[in-house]
Wavefront OBJ file of the C-alpha trace (Angstrom):
o trace
v 89.856 90.136 119.069
v 93.539 89.358 118.246
v 96.018 91.760 116.380
v 95.812 89.563 113.167
v 92.099 89.914 112.782
v 92.354 93.610 113.593
v 94.645 94.090 110.741
v 92.614 92.011 108.397
v 89.660 94.363 109.245
v 91.970 97.425 108.530
v 92.864 95.886 105.357
v 89.372 94.799 104.096
v 87.869 96.666 101.244
v 84.486 96.508 102.855
v 83.282 98.165 106.251
v 83.336 95.436 109.121
v 81.456 96.499 112.176
v 83.700 96.733 115.176
v 82.869 98.067 118.766
v 84.706 98.849 121.834
v 82.898 99.016 125.167
v 79.688 98.925 123.168
v 80.556 101.805 121.080
v 81.062 101.469 117.237
v 84.524 102.333 116.346
v 86.762 102.570 113.243
v 90.264 100.966 113.635
v 92.833 103.223 112.221
v 96.074 101.191 112.886
v 97.381 98.459 114.961
v 100.762 98.277 116.818
v 101.667 95.187 118.937
v 98.548 94.656 121.081
v 97.269 98.138 120.898
v 94.963 99.653 118.374
v 94.290 103.289 117.306
v 90.485 103.676 117.000
v 87.816 106.553 116.957
v 84.112 106.397 117.467
v 82.297 106.447 114.202
v 80.178 109.357 115.398
v 83.352 111.273 116.929
v 86.181 111.056 114.419
v 88.241 113.581 116.339
v 88.199 111.432 119.575
v 91.121 109.222 118.549
v 92.139 106.661 121.244
v 94.691 103.777 121.904
v 92.883 100.701 123.090
v 93.867 97.233 123.929
v 93.044 95.064 120.841
v 91.475 92.324 123.132
v 88.736 94.825 123.971
v 87.520 95.216 120.242
v 84.461 92.986 119.331
v 83.561 92.313 115.840
v 79.865 92.740 115.103
v 77.610 90.917 112.568
l 1 2 3 4 5 6 7 8 9 10 11 12 13 14 15 16 17 18 19 20 21 22 23 24 25 26 27 28 29 30 31 32 33 34 35 36 37 38 39 40 41 42 43 44 45 46 47 48 49 50 51 52 53 54 55 56 57 58
């Protein structure tokens, strides 16, 4: 995924499925090529990851 698409997902009024290493995540913010994310089932586990590792689901 690229930074622009990640920002579009953040700004979307609907939930768009995104995963990182096979784990469903919520994108909190994007800064340069890094995204602040957390697993949907572990909201306290905030991580900074490379945007290119994010995969948009269907």
